[in-house]
C-alpha positions as CSV (number, residue, x, y, z in Angstrom):
1,M,166.6,-57.5,63.7
2,K,163.8,-56.8,61.3
3,N,166.1,-57.7,58.4
4,F,166.2,-61.2,59.7
5,T,162.5,-61.8,60.3
6,N,162.3,-64.0,57.2
7,V,164.7,-66.6,58.8
8,F,164.0,-65.8,62.4
9,P,162.4,-68.9,64.0
10,R,159.0,-68.0,65.5
11,H,158.6,-71.3,67.4
12,L,160.7,-72.8,70.2
13,D,160.9,-76.5,71.2
14,I,162.3,-76.4,74.7
15,E,163.6,-79.6,76.2
16,L,163.3,-79.1,79.9
17,T,164.6,-82.7,80.3
18,N,165.3,-85.7,78.1
19,Q,164.6,-88.0,81.1
20,C,161.5,-90.2,80.7
21,Q,159.8,-92.9,82.8
22,S,159.0,-95.0,79.7
23,N,160.8,-97.1,77.1
24,C,158.5,-96.9,74.1
25,P,159.6,-99.0,71.0
26,M,158.9,-96.1,68.7
27,C,161.3,-93.7,70.6
28,P,165.1,-93.8,70.0
29,R,166.0,-92.3,73.4
30,D,168.6,-95.0,73.8
31,K,170.8,-93.1,71.3
32,L,170.9,-89.9,73.4
33,P,174.5,-89.1,74.4
34,S,173.5,-87.8,77.9
35,I,170.5,-87.3,80.2
36,G,169.8,-84.3,82.3
37,F,167.6,-81.4,83.4
38,M,167.6,-77.8,82.3
39,T,169.0,-75.4,84.9
40,D,167.3,-72.2,86.0
41,E,170.2,-70.3,84.5
42,T,169.6,-71.8,81.1
43,F,165.9,-71.2,81.2
44,E,166.4,-67.6,82.3
45,K,168.6,-66.9,79.3
46,I,165.9,-68.4,77.0
47,F,163.3,-66.3,78.8
48,Y,165.4,-63.2,78.2
49,E,165.8,-64.0,74.5
50,I,162.0,-64.5,74.1
51,K,161.3,-61.2,75.8
52,N,164.1,-59.3,74.1
53,S,163.3,-60.4,70.5
54,G,159.5,-60.0,70.7
55,L,159.2,-62.3,67.7
56,I,158.5,-65.7,69.3
57,L,154.9,-66.8,68.7
58,A,154.8,-70.2,70.3
59,V,156.7,-72.4,72.7
60,T,156.5,-76.2,72.9
61,L,157.7,-78.0,76.1
62,S,158.7,-81.4,74.8
63,G,162.0,-82.4,73.3
64,M,163.0,-86.0,74.0
65,G,161.7,-86.3,77.5
66,E,158.8,-86.0,79.9
67,P,158.5,-82.3,80.8
68,F,156.5,-82.9,84.0
69,L,159.5,-84.6,85.5
70,H,161.2,-81.2,85.7
71,P,160.5,-79.8,89.2
72,N,160.2,-76.2,88.0
73,I,157.9,-76.7,85.0
74,L,155.0,-74.8,86.5
75,K,157.3,-72.0,87.5
76,Y,158.7,-71.7,84.0
77,I,155.2,-71.8,82.4
78,K,154.1,-69.0,84.8
79,A,157.1,-66.9,83.8
80,L,156.4,-67.4,80.0
81,K,152.7,-66.5,80.5
82,S,153.7,-63.3,82.3
83,L,155.3,-61.9,79.2
84,K,153.3,-59.1,77.6
85,I,153.2,-60.8,74.2
86,N,150.7,-63.2,72.6
87,L,152.7,-66.4,73.3
88,N,151.0,-69.8,72.8
89,I,152.3,-72.7,74.8
90,S,152.0,-76.4,74.0
91,I,153.0,-79.3,76.2
92,S,153.6,-82.9,75.2
93,T,153.3,-85.4,78.0
94,N,152.6,-89.0,78.9
95,A,150.4,-87.7,81.7
96,E,151.7,-90.0,84.5
97,K,152.8,-86.9,86.5
98,L,149.7,-84.9,85.5
99,T,147.8,-85.7,88.6
100,P,144.6,-83.7,89.5
101,D,146.6,-81.3,91.7
102,V,149.2,-80.6,89.1
103,F,146.6,-80.3,86.3
104,D,144.6,-77.8,88.3
105,K,147.7,-75.6,88.8
106,L,148.5,-76.0,85.1
107,N,145.0,-75.2,84.0
108,A,145.0,-72.0,86.1
109,L,148.1,-70.8,84.0
110,L,147.0,-71.7,80.5
111,S,144.1,-70.6,78.2
112,Y,142.3,-72.1,75.2
113,N,145.0,-70.9,72.8
114,D,147.4,-73.2,74.6
115,L,147.7,-76.9,73.9
116,L,148.0,-80.0,76.1
117,R,148.9,-83.0,74.1
118,I,148.9,-86.4,75.8
119,N,150.9,-89.2,74.1
120,I,149.1,-92.5,74.3
121,Q,149.4,-95.8,72.4
122,A,146.4,-97.7,73.6
123,V,143.4,-97.7,75.9
124,D,143.7,-101.4,76.7
125,I,146.0,-102.2,79.6
126,F,147.7,-105.2,77.9
127,V,148.4,-103.4,74.7
128,Y,149.5,-100.2,76.6
129,N,151.9,-102.0,78.9
130,N,153.7,-103.6,75.8
131,L,154.0,-100.2,74.1
132,M,154.6,-97.7,76.9
133,I,156.8,-99.8,79.1
134,G,157.4,-98.5,82.6
135,L,154.3,-96.2,82.9
136,N,151.4,-96.8,85.2
137,F,148.4,-97.3,82.9
138,K,145.7,-97.1,85.6
139,R,147.1,-93.9,87.1
140,I,147.4,-92.3,83.6
141,M,143.8,-93.2,82.6
142,K,142.6,-91.9,86.0
143,N,144.5,-88.6,85.3
144,I,143.0,-88.4,81.8
145,D,139.5,-89.1,83.1
146,Y,139.9,-86.2,85.6
147,I,141.1,-83.8,82.9
148,A,138.3,-84.8,80.5
149,K,135.6,-84.1,83.2
150,K,137.2,-81.0,84.5
151,K,135.9,-77.8,83.0
152,S,139.0,-76.5,81.3
153,T,139.7,-73.7,78.9
154,L,142.9,-75.2,77.4
155,N,142.9,-77.2,74.2
156,L,143.3,-80.9,75.0
157,R,144.3,-83.6,72.5
158,M,145.5,-87.2,72.5
159,M,148.4,-88.2,70.2
160,C,148.8,-91.7,69.0
161,I,151.9,-92.8,67.0
162,V,150.5,-95.5,64.7
163,H,152.5,-98.6,63.8
164,K,151.8,-102.3,63.3
165,A,151.6,-103.1,67.0
166,N,148.6,-100.8,67.6
167,Y,146.9,-100.0,64.3
168,K,144.2,-102.7,64.9
169,H,143.5,-101.0,68.2
170,L,142.8,-97.6,66.6
171,K,139.0,-98.1,66.3
172,T,138.7,-98.8,70.0
173,M,140.8,-95.7,70.8
174,R,138.7,-93.5,68.5
175,L,135.5,-94.7,70.1
176,Y,136.9,-94.3,73.6
177,F,138.0,-90.7,73.2
178,D,135.0,-89.7,71.2
179,S,132.9,-90.7,74.2
180,K,134.9,-88.3,76.2
181,N,134.7,-85.6,73.6
182,I,138.5,-85.5,73.2
183,I,140.3,-85.2,69.8
184,L,142.6,-88.1,69.0
185,E,145.4,-87.2,66.6
186,E,147.1,-90.0,64.7
187,K,150.6,-89.9,63.2
188,L,152.3,-92.7,61.3
189,A,155.5,-93.8,63.0
190,F,158.7,-92.7,61.2
191,T,162.4,-93.4,61.6
192,R,163.3,-90.2,63.3
193,C,165.9,-89.4,60.6
194,G,167.1,-93.0,60.5
195,N,167.6,-93.3,64.3
196,L,164.8,-95.8,64.7
197,I,164.6,-98.8,62.5
198,D,163.2,-101.8,64.4
199,G,160.1,-103.0,62.5
200,V,157.4,-101.4,64.5
201,Y,155.8,-99.6,61.5
202,V,152.5,-100.1,59.8
203,V,154.2,-99.8,56.4
204,P,157.8,-99.3,55.4
205,V,158.7,-95.7,55.7
206,E,160.7,-94.0,53.0
207,K,162.1,-90.5,52.3
208,Y,159.5,-88.2,50.7
209,C,162.1,-87.1,48.1
210,D,165.8,-87.4,47.4
211,S,166.4,-83.6,47.4
212,I,166.9,-81.6,50.5
213,P,164.5,-78.6,50.5
214,N,164.7,-75.7,52.8
215,C,163.1,-77.6,55.6
216,A,160.1,-75.8,57.2
217,L,160.9,-77.3,60.6
218,F,164.5,-76.0,60.5
219,R,163.3,-72.5,59.2
220,N,160.5,-72.0,61.7
221,N,161.8,-73.7,64.9
222,N,164.6,-73.5,67.3
223,F,165.1,-76.8,69.1
224,I,166.9,-76.1,72.5
225,D,168.0,-79.1,74.5
226,W,168.3,-79.3,78.3
227,E,171.9,-78.0,78.1
228,G,170.9,-75.0,76.1
229,N,172.4,-76.3,72.8
230,I,170.4,-75.5,69.6
231,Y,170.2,-78.2,67.0
232,P,168.6,-78.4,63.5
233,C,165.6,-80.3,65.1
234,S,164.7,-82.7,67.8
235,N,165.4,-85.6,65.4
236,D,169.2,-84.9,65.8
237,I,169.0,-87.6,68.5
238,K,172.7,-88.1,68.7
239,R,173.2,-84.4,69.1
240,V,176.0,-84.0,66.5
241,N,175.0,-80.9,64.6
242,P,174.9,-78.0,67.1
243,I,174.2,-74.5,65.7
244,G,174.9,-72.7,68.9
245,N,174.2,-72.5,72.6
246,I,171.6,-70.2,74.2
247,K,174.0,-69.4,77.1
248,K,176.4,-67.6,74.8
249,D,174.4,-67.0,71.6
250,S,171.4,-64.8,71.0
251,F,168.4,-65.7,68.8
252,Y,169.8,-63.0,66.6
253,D,173.1,-64.9,66.2
254,I,171.2,-68.1,65.5
255,S,169.0,-66.5,62.9
256,I,172.0,-65.3,61.0
257,R,173.6,-68.8,61.0
258,K,170.3,-70.4,59.9
259,G,169.9,-67.9,57.1
260,I,173.4,-68.9,55.8
261,L,172.6,-72.6,56.1
262,I,169.2,-72.1,54.3
263,K,170.8,-70.2,51.5
264,K,173.5,-72.9,51.2
265,G,171.0,-75.8,51.4
266,L,170.8,-78.2,54.2
267,D,173.3,-81.0,54.1
268,F,173.1,-82.5,57.6
269,E,173.2,-86.3,57.6
270,I,169.9,-86.4,59.5
271,C,168.3,-84.3,56.7
272,Q,169.5,-86.9,54.1
273,M,167.6,-89.6,56.0
274,C,164.5,-87.5,57.0
275,D,161.1,-89.1,56.6
276,D,159.1,-86.7,58.8
277,Y,156.3,-85.2,56.6
278,A,156.0,-82.3,59.1
279,R,159.0,-80.7,57.4
280,Y,156.8,-80.0,54.4
281,V,153.6,-78.8,56.2
282,Q,154.9,-76.2,58.7
283,G,154.4,-73.3,56.3
284,N,156.9,-71.2,54.4
C-alpha cells in the first residue's frame, strides 16, 4: 500500500445521516435522492478500513445532515478514539441535540486536537429563525452557553456561512462570540457545485478558474455517505458520481481508482461548476 500513499486520502468525511431538523436557505438538501441513517454494519466496515490501513489522520462527522440525530454517534466516536493511532475527529453540528448531558459525554471522549464546529447564522432570534428554519433558537443558545462556560479540552468554533441575508449581522455575532472567547469562522456562501442558486449570496459567486486542477478535496478526502457510497466530495448532492462502496471496496481499491482519475484529470460535471475555494487550500 505504500506505493499508493501519494493518492491515498488521509481524511474521511463520514455522513452518519443526511437527515436534518432545519431547512436553511444556503443548503441544497432538497436535491438529495434519499434520506437515511448509517447502519452499524457500514460503520464497522469503515472502522475496519481505518484500522487496517493505518494511514487515516482525521475523520469529520458531517456530510449533509445533523450527526447528533444518529442514535449511535457517541458509540462510534468512542470506537474511533479507541484506535491506537493519532486520529483527530471533527464534528459539524447545529447544536440543537448537543444538550449539557450529551456534551459532557462527548467532552469525555475528545481532546484538544479534536474539533467541535457549531453552524450558526445569527445570534438574534428573528434573524436566526428566518435562516435556520425549524431549529429551536433558545435551546441552541442555551446549549452553546453551557459549552462555552464548561471547562473543556476540545477545540470549539462557530461557523457562519455569510450571505446577503446575514452579513449586516456579522459585527453583532463577532462581538457576541468574542465575549464568550469563542472563535467565529466565516465562509462566503457558494453554489455547492451549482446545486444552490437562489440569490442568498453577498456577491455573485463564480468559478475560480475554467480549468479543472487535481482538486485537493478529491485527492485528500474520502466522502462516505450514510449508505457507504464513496463520492468525489460532499458537493455531489445528487449522488451521481459513485467511486465505490465501503461495504465491498477497500480504501486500497478506492486509492487506485482515485489515482487513475487524478492522472486523467477530473471531468465530473460538479467539478465543472465548482466554486468552493477549499479545493485549492487543502494542501498538495
